[in-house]
C-alpha positions in Angstrom: 57.3 28.0 44.7 60.3 30.4 45.5 62.5 29.5 48.7 62.6 33.2 49.2 58.7 34.5 49.6 57.6 34.9 52.9 60.7 35.7 54.8 61.3 39.2 55.8 64.2 41.3 54.3 66.9 40.2 56.8 65.9 36.3 56.4 66.2 36.5 52.4 69.7 38.1 52.5 70.6 35.2 54.9 68.8 32.5 52.4 69.8 33.8 49.2 73.7 34.1 50.5 75.7 30.8 48.7 79.2 31.4 48.5 81.2 32.5 51.0 81.4 33.4 54.8 78.4 34.4 56.7 77.1 35.1 60.1 73.3 35.6 61.3 73.2 37.1 64.4 69.5 35.3 65.4 67.9 36.8 68.6 65.3 35.4 70.5 62.1 34.0 68.5 63.2 35.7 65.2 62.9 32.9 62.8 66.3 31.1 62.9 65.2 28.0 61.9 63.1 28.9 59.1 66.2 30.9 57.6 68.2 27.6 58.2 65.9 25.2 56.5 64.8 27.6 53.5 68.8 28.4 53.4 69.1 24.7 52.5 66.6 24.1 50.8 67.5 27.3 48.4 71.2 25.7 48.1 69.4 22.5 46.9 66.7 24.0 44.3 68.3 27.2 43.1 71.7 26.5 43.2 72.2 22.9 42.1 74.3 21.9 45.9 74.4 18.3 46.2 72.5 17.2 49.5 75.4 14.8 50.1 77.7 18.0 50.1 75.5 20.0 52.9 76.7 19.0 56.7 73.9 21.1 59.2 75.3 20.9 62.9 72.3 21.4 65.4 72.0 22.0 69.0 70.0 18.9 69.7 68.9 16.0 68.2 65.7 16.9 68.5 66.4 20.3 66.6 67.7 17.5 63.8 64.7 15.6 63.4 62.3 18.8 63.4 65.2 20.8 60.8 64.6 17.7 58.5 60.5 17.5 58.5 60.4 21.0 57.8 62.9 20.6 55.1 61.1 18.0 53.2 57.7 19.5 53.5 59.3 22.4 51.9 61.1 20.8 49.1 57.9 18.2 48.7 55.4 21.5 48.5 57.6 22.8 45.7 57.6 19.5 43.7 53.8 19.2 44.4 53.7 22.5 42.0 56.1 21.3 39.4 54.7 17.6 39.5 51.2 18.4 39.5 50.3 21.6 38.9 48.6 22.5 42.1 49.3 23.3 46.2 50.6 20.6 48.3 47.3 20.8 50.6 44.7 20.2 47.7 46.9 16.8 47.0 45.4 13.5 48.7 47.2 12.3 51.8 48.5 9.1 49.4 50.2 11.9 47.4 51.7 13.6 49.8 53.5 10.7 51.3 55.1 9.7 48.0 56.1 13.1 47.3 57.9 13.0 50.7 59.1 9.6 50.8 61.3 10.7 47.6 62.3 13.9 48.9 63.6 11.2 51.6 65.5 9.6 49.6 66.6 12.0 47.2 67.8 14.4 49.1 67.3 14.3 53.4 68.7 10.8 53.1 71.6 12.6 51.9 72.3 15.2 54.0 74.5 14.9 57.5 72.2 17.0 59.8 72.9 16.3 63.5 74.2 17.8 66.8 78.7 17.7 66.7 78.8 14.7 68.4 76.2 12.8 66.6 78.1 14.1 63.5 81.4 13.2 64.2 81.1 9.7 65.6 79.8 9.0 62.2 82.7 10.0 60.5 84.7 7.9 63.4 82.9 4.9 61.7 84.6 5.3 58.5 88.1 6.2 59.9 88.6 5.8 63.3 90.9 3.0 62.5 93.0 5.4 60.9 93.5 7.3 64.3 97.1 7.4 65.1 97.4 7.5 68.9 100.5 9.0 70.6 100.0 6.2 73.1 99.6 3.6 71.0 96.0 3.0 71.5 93.9 1.7 69.0 89.9 1.4 68.4 87.7 -0.4 65.8 84.7 1.1 63.7 82.9 -1.2 66.2 83.3 1.4 69.0 81.0 1.4 72.1 79.9 5.2 73.2 80.1 5.6 76.9 77.4 7.8 78.8 78.4 9.7 81.4 77.6 7.4 84.0 80.1 4.7 82.5 82.7 7.2 82.5 82.5 7.9 85.9 82.2 4.2 86.7 85.0 3.5 85.3 87.1 6.5 86.6 86.0 5.5 89.7 87.0 1.8 89.4 90.7 3.2 88.6 91.0 5.7 91.6 89.6 3.5 93.9 90.7 -0.7 92.8 93.9 0.0 90.7 94.8 3.3 92.4 93.9 2.0 95.8 93.0 6.3 96.5 90.4 7.4 99.1 87.3 8.7 97.1 86.1 10.8 100.3 90.0 12.2 99.7 90.4 12.1 95.7 86.7 12.2 94.6 86.4 10.1 91.5 83.8 12.6 90.3 86.1 15.7 90.6 89.0 13.9 88.5 86.2 12.6 85.9 85.4 16.7 85.7 89.1 17.3 85.5 89.8 14.6 82.3 86.9 15.9 80.5 88.0 19.5 81.1 91.0 18.3 79.8 89.6 16.7 76.8 87.9 19.9 75.9 90.9 21.8 76.1 92.5 19.2 73.3 94.9 18.2 75.8 96.0 14.3 76.4 98.0 13.4 79.8 101.0 14.5 78.5 99.7 18.2 78.3 97.7 18.3 81.0 100.8 17.5 82.9 102.9 20.6 81.9 99.5 22.4 83.2 99.2 20.8 87.1 101.8 20.3 89.6 101.4 18.7 93.4 100.5 15.2 94.3 96.7 15.8 93.6 97.4 16.9 89.7 100.2 14.0 88.6 97.3 11.2 90.4 95.0 13.4 88.1 97.1 12.6 85.5 97.9 9.1 86.1 94.1 8.1 86.7 93.5 10.5 83.1 96.1 7.8 81.2 94.4 4.6 82.7 91.2 5.7 82.3 92.2 6.5 78.1 94.0 2.5 78.3 90.4 1.5 79.8 88.8 2.9 77.0 90.5 1.3 74.4 90.4 -1.9 75.8 86.8 -1.9 76.1 86.8 -0.4 72.3 85.0 2.4 74.0 84.9 6.4 73.6 83.3 9.0 75.8 81.5 12.3 74.8 84.8 14.1 74.8 86.5 11.9 72.2 84.0 11.6 69.9 85.1 15.4 69.1 88.8 15.2 70.4 89.4 12.0 68.4 88.3 14.1 65.3 90.1 16.8 65.6 93.6 14.4 66.3 92.5 13.0 63.1 92.2 15.4 60.8 94.7 17.5 61.6 97.1 14.2 61.5 96.2 12.7 58.5 95.9 14.9 55.5 94.1 12.5 52.9 91.7 12.2 55.5 91.4 15.9 56.3 90.8 16.7 52.2 88.4 14.0 52.1 86.2 15.9 54.5 87.0 19.0 53.3 86.0 18.4 49.4 82.9 16.2 50.8 80.8 19.4 53.0 81.3 22.7 50.3 78.4 24.2 52.3 78.4 24.2 56.5 75.7 25.1 58.5 76.1 26.1 62.3 73.1 26.3 64.7 73.5 27.7 68.2 77.2 29.0 67.0 77.7 31.0 70.6 77.4 27.3 72.5 80.3 25.9 70.5 83.2 25.3 72.6 87.4 25.8 71.1 87.3 21.7 70.0 84.1 22.1 68.1 85.2 25.9 66.5 88.5 23.7 65.7 86.7 21.0 64.2 84.1 23.5 62.1 87.6 25.4 60.8 89.3 21.9 59.6 86.4 21.1 57.4 86.0 24.6 56.3 89.6 25.3 55.3 91.4 22.6 54.9 93.9 23.1 57.3 94.7 26.3 56.7 93.7 30.2 59.2 90.1 31.4 58.3 91.8 34.8 57.5 93.7 33.5 54.6 91.3 31.1 52.9 90.0 32.3 49.7 88.6 29.1 47.7 85.2 29.9 48.3 83.6 29.1 45.2 80.4 26.8 45.4 81.4 27.1 49.0 80.2 28.5 52.2 79.9 28.3 55.6 77.1 29.6 57.8 76.5 30.1 61.3 73.9 31.1 63.1 73.7 32.3 66.6 73.1 35.1 69.5 75.6 36.3 72.3 72.9 37.4 74.5 72.0 33.9 74.5 75.2 32.4 75.6 74.4 31.0 78.9 77.0 27.2 79.1 80.3 28.5 79.9 80.0 25.5 82.4 79.9 23.2 79.1 82.9 25.1 78.0 81.3 27.0 75.6 82.9 30.1 74.6 80.8 32.9 73.3 83.5 34.9 72.2 84.4 32.8 69.0 80.6 33.7 67.9 82.5 37.4 68.2 85.1 36.9 66.5 83.6 34.9 63.3 83.9 38.3 61.6 88.1 38.7 62.6 88.5 35.3 61.1 86.1 34.3 58.4 84.5 37.9 57.7 85.2 41.0 55.9 85.8 42.8 59.2 83.6 45.8 58.4 81.3 47.6 60.2 78.2 46.1 61.4 76.0 49.0 58.9 78.7 47.8 56.2 79.6 44.3 56.2 78.7 41.5 54.0 79.7 39.2 56.0 76.6 39.7 59.1 73.4 39.8 58.8 70.6 40.8 62.0 67.9 39.0 62.3 65.9 41.7 65.1 62.3 41.3 64.2 60.6 39.4 66.9 57.7 36.8 66.3 57.2 35.4 69.4 57.1 37.6 72.7 54.8 41.0 73.1 56.4 44.4 72.8 56.2 45.0 76.3 58.2 41.9 77.3 60.9 42.2 74.6 61.5 45.8 75.6 62.2 44.9 79.1 64.4 42.4 77.6 66.4 44.6 75.8 67.0 47.0 78.5 67.9 44.0 80.4 70.4 42.9 77.9 72.0 46.5 77.2 74.0 46.5 80.7 76.0 43.7 79.0 79.4 44.7 77.2 80.4 42.2 75.8 78.1 41.0 72.8 77.4 42.1 69.3 74.4 45.4 68.9 70.7 44.3 68.5 67.3 45.3 69.5 64.8 42.7 68.9 61.3 44.5 68.0 57.9 42.9 68.2 55.6 41.9 65.4 52.9 41.8 68.0 51.0 43.9 69.6 51.5 45.9 72.7 50.8 43.3 75.7 50.2 43.2 79.1 52.6 44.8 82.1 55.0 42.4 83.4 53.6 41.4 86.9 55.9 42.0 89.9 55.3 40.2 93.0 56.8 40.5 96.8 56.2 37.8 98.6 57.3 37.1 102.1 59.5 33.6 101.2 59.9 30.7 99.5 56.4 29.1 100.4 54.3 32.4 100.6 56.2 33.0 96.8 55.0 28.9 95.7 51.4 29.9 97.2 51.6 33.2 95.2 52.5 31.3 91.4 49.7 29.3 91.7 47.5 31.1 92.8 48.0 33.8 90.0 47.6 30.3 87.9 44.4 29.5 89.6 43.0 32.7 88.6 44.2 32.8 85.0 42.2 29.6 84.8 39.1 30.9 86.4 39.3 33.8 83.6 39.9 32.3 80.7 38.0 29.2 79.2 40.6 28.7 76.9 43.3 28.3 79.4 45.6 25.4 79.7 48.4 23.9 82.1 50.5 23.6 79.1 50.8 26.6 78.6 52.3 27.7 81.7 56.2 27.5 82.6 57.7 28.1 86.1 61.6 28.6 85.3 64.0 29.0 88.2 67.9 29.2 89.0 68.5 26.0 90.5 66.3 22.7 91.4 66.2 22.8 94.6 63.9 26.1 94.6 61.2 23.4 92.6 60.6 22.2 95.7 58.1 24.5 97.6 56.6 24.8 94.5 55.7 21.7 93.9 54.3 21.2 97.2 52.0 24.0 96.0 50.8 22.5 92.8 50.0 18.8 94.8 47.9 20.7 97.5 45.8 22.5 94.8 46.1 19.4 92.7 47.7 20.9 89.4 49.5 18.4 87.0 52.9 19.2 86.1 56.0 18.2 85.0 59.2 18.6 86.0 61.9 18.7 83.1 65.6 17.6 84.2 64.4 14.5 86.7 66.2 10.8 85.8 66.9 10.3 82.2 65.2 8.3 79.7 68.4 6.6 79.3 69.8 6.7 82.3 66.8 4.2 83.9 68.5 0.8 85.1 66.3 -1.7 83.0 67.1 0.4 79.8 70.5 0.5 80.9 70.6 -3.2 81.2 69.2 -4.1 77.8 71.3 -1.6 75.9 74.2 -2.8 77.6 73.1 -6.1 76.2 73.0 -4.6 72.8 76.4 -3.1 72.9 77.5 -6.6 74.1 76.7 -8.0 71.0 77.9 -5.2 68.3 81.0 -5.0 70.5 81.9 -7.9 72.5 85.1 -5.7 73.8 82.7 -3.9 76.2 83.8 -4.9 79.0 81.9 -2.7 81.1 78.5 -3.9 79.5 79.5 -7.4 79.8 79.8 -7.3 83.5 76.4 -4.9 83.7 74.6 -8.1 82.0 76.7 -11.3 82.8 74.2 -11.5 85.9 71.3 -9.3 85.0 68.5 -11.6 86.0 70.8 -13.8 88.3 72.4 -16.7 87.1 74.3 -17.2 90.1 77.7 -16.0 88.8 79.1 -14.7 91.9 81.7 -11.4 92.0 84.7 -14.2 93.0 84.2 -15.9 90.1 84.2 -12.8 88.1 87.5 -11.6 89.8 89.0 -14.4 88.5 88.6 -14.3 85.7 89.0 -10.4 84.5 92.4 -11.1 86.5 93.1 -14.0 83.5 91.9 -11.4 81.3 94.2 -8.6 82.6 97.5 -11.1 82.5 96.5 -12.2 79.1 95.8 -8.7 77.9 92.5 -9.8 76.3 89.1 -9.0 76.7 87.3 -10.5 79.3 84.9 -11.6 76.7 87.4 -13.7 75.2 88.1 -15.6 78.8 84.3 -15.6 79.4 83.2 -17.6 75.8 85.8 -19.8 76.1 84.6 -23.0 77.8 88.0 -25.0 78.6 88.5 -21.3 80.5 85.0 -21.3 82.2 85.3 -24.9 83.3 88.3 -24.2 84.7 88.1 -20.7 86.7 84.3 -21.1 87.1 83.7 -23.5 89.7 80.2 -23.3 91.1 79.2 -20.8 88.6 80.6 -22.3 85.5 76.8 -23.5 84.9 75.3 -20.2 84.7 78.5 -18.7 82.8 77.8 -21.2 80.0 74.4 -20.4 79.8 75.5 -16.7 79.0 77.6 -17.5 76.2 75.2 -19.5 74.6 72.8 -16.6 75.1 75.0 -14.1 74.0 76.2 -16.5 70.9 72.7 -17.2 69.8 71.8 -13.4 70.4 74.6 -12.2 68.0 73.4 -14.6 65.3 70.1 -13.6 65.1 71.7 -9.3 65.2 73.3 -10.0 61.9 69.4 -9.6 59.9 67.3 -8.6 62.0 66.0 -4.9 63.2 66.8 -3.0 66.0 62.9 -3.5 67.7 62.8 -7.2 67.3 66.3 -7.4 68.5 65.1 -5.3 72.1 62.2 -8.2 71.6 64.7 -11.0 71.6 67.0 -9.8 74.2 64.0 -9.1 77.1 62.6 -12.7 75.7 65.3 -14.9 76.1 67.4 -13.3 78.8 64.7 -13.6 81.0 64.2 -10.0 82.0 60.4 -9.5 81.0 59.8 -12.7 82.4 61.2 -11.9 86.0 59.5 -8.4 86.1 56.0 -10.3 85.7 56.9 -12.8 88.2 57.7 -9.7 90.6 54.3 -8.4 89.9 54.9 -5.2 91.8 54.0 -1.3 90.6 57.8 -1.1 90.4 58.0 -4.4 87.7 55.1 -2.9 85.8 56.8 0.7 85.7 59.9 -0.7 84.4 58.2 -2.8 81.8 56.3 0.4 80.5 59.6 2.0 80.3 61.3 -1.7 78.3 58.1 -1.4 75.5 59.0 2.8 75.7 62.8 1.5 74.7 61.1 -0.9 71.7 58.7 2.7 70.6 62.0 4.3 70.5 63.6 1.9 68.1 60.6 1.9 66.2 60.7 5.2 66.1 64.9 5.7 64.9 63.9 2.7 62.2 61.4 5.3 60.6 63.7 8.1 60.6 66.6 5.7 59.0 65.5 3.4 56.2 69.0 1.9 56.6 69.0 1.0 60.7 70.7 -1.3 62.3 71.6 -2.1 65.9 75.0 -0.3 65.9 72.8 2.9 64.6 70.6 2.8 67.0 73.0 2.3 70.2 74.6 5.3 68.5 71.3 7.5 68.7 70.5 6.4 72.4 73.7 7.0 73.7 73.9 10.7 71.7 70.4 11.3 73.3 70.5 14.6 75.4 68.4 15.3 78.0 67.4 18.3 75.7 65.9 15.7 73.6 63.2 14.5 76.0 61.6 17.6 76.9 58.1 17.0 77.1 56.1 20.0 77.0 53.4 19.1 75.0 50.8 17.6 77.8 48.5 19.8 79.4 50.6 20.1 82.8 52.4 23.2 84.1 56.1 22.7 83.2 58.5 23.5 85.9 62.5 23.8 84.7 65.7 25.6 85.4 66.5 28.6 83.0 69.2 26.6 81.7 66.8 23.7 80.0 64.2 26.2 79.0 66.6 27.7 76.3 64.9 26.7 73.2 61.2 26.2 74.8 58.4 29.1 74.6 55.4 29.2 76.7 52.5 31.5 76.5 52.4 32.0 80.4 56.1 32.2 82.1 57.1 32.7 85.7 60.5 33.5 86.4 60.9 32.9 90.5 63.6 33.8 92.7 64.3 37.1 91.5 66.8 37.5 94.4 70.4 39.0 95.2 72.6 35.8 96.2 70.0 33.4 94.2 69.7 35.5 91.0 72.4 36.9 90.0 74.4 33.8 91.8 76.4 34.5 95.2 79.7 33.7 92.6 78.3 35.9 89.9 78.6 38.9 91.9 82.7 39.7 92.2 83.2 38.7 88.6 82.0 40.8 85.6 82.4 38.1 83.1 79.5 35.7 85.4 77.3 38.8 86.1 77.1 39.1 82.2 76.2 35.5 82.0 73.6 35.4 84.5 72.0 38.5 83.1 72.2 36.2 79.6 70.6 33.7 81.9 67.5 35.8 83.0 67.2 37.4 79.0 66.8 33.7 78.0 63.9 33.3 80.8 62.4 36.2 79.9 62.0 35.7 75.9 60.8 32.4 77.0 57.3 34.2 77.2 55.0 34.7 74.7 51.9 36.6 76.4 52.2 37.3 80.0 55.6 37.4 82.1 55.2 37.4 85.9 58.6 37.8 88.3 58.2 37.3 91.8 61.1 37.7 95.0 60.9 36.7 98.7 61.9 39.2 101.6 63.4 35.6 103.0 64.3 32.3 102.1 65.6 29.2 103.8 69.0 28.4 102.8 71.3 25.4 102.3 71.9 24.5 105.9 68.2 25.6 107.1 68.6 29.0 108.3 67.0 31.5 107.2 68.0 34.8 106.1 66.9 38.1 104.6 66.8 38.1 101.0 66.7 41.4 98.2 65.7 41.9 95.2 68.3 41.0 92.4 69.9 44.2 90.6 68.2 42.8 87.5 64.7 44.0 88.5 66.7 47.5 89.0 67.4 47.0 85.3 63.9 46.9 84.2 62.4 49.9 83.2 59.8 50.6 85.6 56.9 52.0 83.1 56.9 48.3 82.2 56.4 46.6 85.8 53.5 46.4 87.6 53.9 45.8 91.5 51.3 43.4 93.1 50.9 42.6 96.9 48.5 39.5 97.0 46.8 38.3 99.6 47.8 34.6 99.9 45.0 32.4 102.6 43.6 35.9 103.7 47.3 37.2 105.7 48.7 40.5 104.0 52.1 39.9 103.5 52.5 43.1 105.8 55.7 44.5 106.5 55.9 44.6 110.1 55.0 41.2 110.2 58.2 40.5 108.3 60.1 42.6 110.4 59.5 40.4 113.5 59.9 37.3 111.9 63.4 38.7 110.5 64.7 40.1 113.8 63.8 36.4 115.1 65.7 34.5 112.9 69.0 36.5 112.0 69.8 35.6 115.9 72.6 33.1 115.6 71.0 30.8 118.4 67.9 31.5 117.2 66.7 32.7 120.5 63.8 35.4 120.5 64.8 39.1 120.5 63.9 41.2 123.6 63.6 44.6 123.0 62.6 46.5 126.5 61.9 43.1 128.2 59.5 42.7 126.2 59.5 39.7 123.0 57.3 40.9 120.0 57.4 43.2 116.9 60.7 45.1 117.1 60.4 49.0 119.0 60.9 52.4 117.6 64.4 52.0 119.2 65.4 49.0 116.9 63.5 50.4 113.8 66.0 53.7 114.1 69.3 51.4 114.8 68.4 49.7 111.8 67.8 52.7 110.1 71.6 53.3 108.6 74.0 55.9 108.6 73.8 59.4 109.5 70.7 62.1 107.6 72.4 62.6 104.6 75.3 60.0 104.0 74.8 57.4 101.8 75.9 53.3 102.4 80.0 53.4 100.6 81.2 50.2 99.5 85.1 49.7 102.4 82.2 50.9 105.3 82.7 49.0 108.5 79.7 47.9 110.2 78.4 45.7 112.9 75.9 43.0 112.5 74.2 41.9 115.9 74.5 38.1 115.2 77.1 38.0 112.9 79.3 40.7 114.3 82.0 43.7 112.4 82.2 43.2 108.6 83.1 45.4 105.8 80.7 46.3 102.5 81.8 45.3 99.3 79.0 45.7 97.1 75.8 48.2 97.0 72.9 47.7 94.8 70.1 50.2 93.7 70.1 53.7 95.5 68.0 55.6 98.1 65.4 54.2 100.0 66.0 50.9 97.9 69.4 50.1 98.3 71.0 46.8 99.4 74.5 46.2 100.5 76.6 42.9 100.5 78.8 42.3 103.6 82.0 40.5 104.1 81.9 38.5 107.7 85.1 37.4 108.9 84.9 33.7 108.1 81.7 33.6 106.0 80.7 33.9 102.6 79.1 37.6 101.8 75.8 38.4 103.4 73.6 40.7 100.8 70.9 42.7 103.2 68.4 45.4 103.4 69.4 48.0 105.7 66.3 49.0 106.1 65.4 45.6 108.4 68.8 44.0 109.0 70.3 44.9 112.7 73.1 46.4 111.8 74.7 49.4 112.4 77.7 51.6 111.0 81.0 51.6 113.0 82.7 55.4 113.3 
């Protein structure tokens, strides 16, 4: 069995390459995961690569699991032919399981496949004690990993309690973001100090300095540290860098367009042993293989930098043209969407300038036209979307609610859609709600487990010391914490000292001693217990479960079910990791992301933001809110780079659709603050080829969406005082005089950037942008004292100033 069989020419070239650098430009739905897994199998099966010398970076933990499963199946299928002389599908289940178990033990167990954070957290478990911090801070290999909630809580404590600052003027959340941004830039407090000025900047640096000390005191790292510390460690310690460089001879990186500068530095250090990529030539038995698509780079707010992908050819490659290069392959055959959807997506993204040229080609049929719906407002839009779903369900017996996704630019847009779905009793799920691992009961039990592994973790200790309630007061805890701070030791060292507790604990002493006995008992059990059993013990011995049972409410029962699901998560971890331990499970739980928990398998309509939809696909996709200022956003209108990212986001949304794509926009929308404002179609709609889009003016609830009705409403709501406009003393629809005043400049003239206009409510303003042309033109106007307003000049109460 050849691992090249069944691949197209471009995939085959990517898989067969085994030495040196290679960039795989993989368009949406072009089979990049297939190319990645076949490449790893080919390296092992045909080139004799040692599985332990392969490092594969994925964007999510879920993608890592799927890649391992595909790889196991590929190698087991080949083993079936060589060992039994017959196809895998003909073997009985018991022999199939035996082969997969063998592949796991000999191959996948040795591979390093996971996210950047998971892989480099694993590396730190080996070497963090060798890290030389500039401020003398130290960590042990039993470090905890703080999630974003833990990190924000720690920053808030420093801001409000240590620095005694007003959290309204010096917002902890913004300070935490500034610290995270500094770490993503590779800056420590001294380097951040050189980049900021003023009192606020100095306070941010001081908070950052104290935050790092607090993390070290808790023997904890945040997510940013899992990348920043390995970079520093590899840069400062040649022996460790050389070891990992020699260890990983084949490095593969998926979603390369979403890497940030710190991640890029890690890849360079591993691949070139600290040398500049363009000077590195020792490629014998070694490769770096990156997969990505600049057209799908949508995470700049997370510090992702798609220019890293754009610069691969200059860094590692042969710098040749696309036609003659040997270090870049393009996957342009799409196996997901119809040709109509792909042609429209290609036309849209071609308007971007910062990209690697490629054109997706469909391997499927033409498909139906894209449907565009224009609605009165967001309520009518929601009803139109749901009405379309119900029509499709009635017309197609095979229709499933789980085939449908509704994508939007911001979470706030889901409200109207949800209300309509509820009204028609259609099942749905909103992706991006409260993360499983962020639920209170889950964090409580995980805090118990973290404390067992890392007693220095004061954040976890304080979370559970009185959960369930043990009569331990805040005043007592503060006395114990003050004592620990004065002695310079972890809080646990004081709490676990019986004499100290009796001296400082007062009436809380009994509860404190019982708590210490519980933790000591659980620590003894944790030495030889698997994670799922330890979770059960924590829930039972702590009294957590019995308290929920006693409470006997629906909420308590829901929390109890969530805790059982945590046990299931531990069981799954144990199945996937033969040498499973509590430390490993905690790392897995801490690094679980929203992307790993996207439940789209159930028969429910999926509602999610466009950002959340990356990596998914659905037969039917509704892309709502296609309006200027909403999508693309107001913030992007004056910045070409931001506008191109918004266009990439639209491209990602469109290419999620396999069979049908529905686009919609509203003529007005209630925005923040409750005001209704006129809305004009997104400029992205004007960039779609007319022949691929069919317009649709539906009737919802038996009422036509008539232009006259919309004119009347827009005229009324546009008044600042919300009073009804009266024309010639009569309230109601606008008169011909009003229509003439709103018609625009004199015949034969067009709206031009720089023109001055006057609005009946907003006063005088200046045109800053125009969109479209002729009768379809829309304009953006900057009025004094407010942000830009995007208006349809045929409808808005404006007229030019001479």
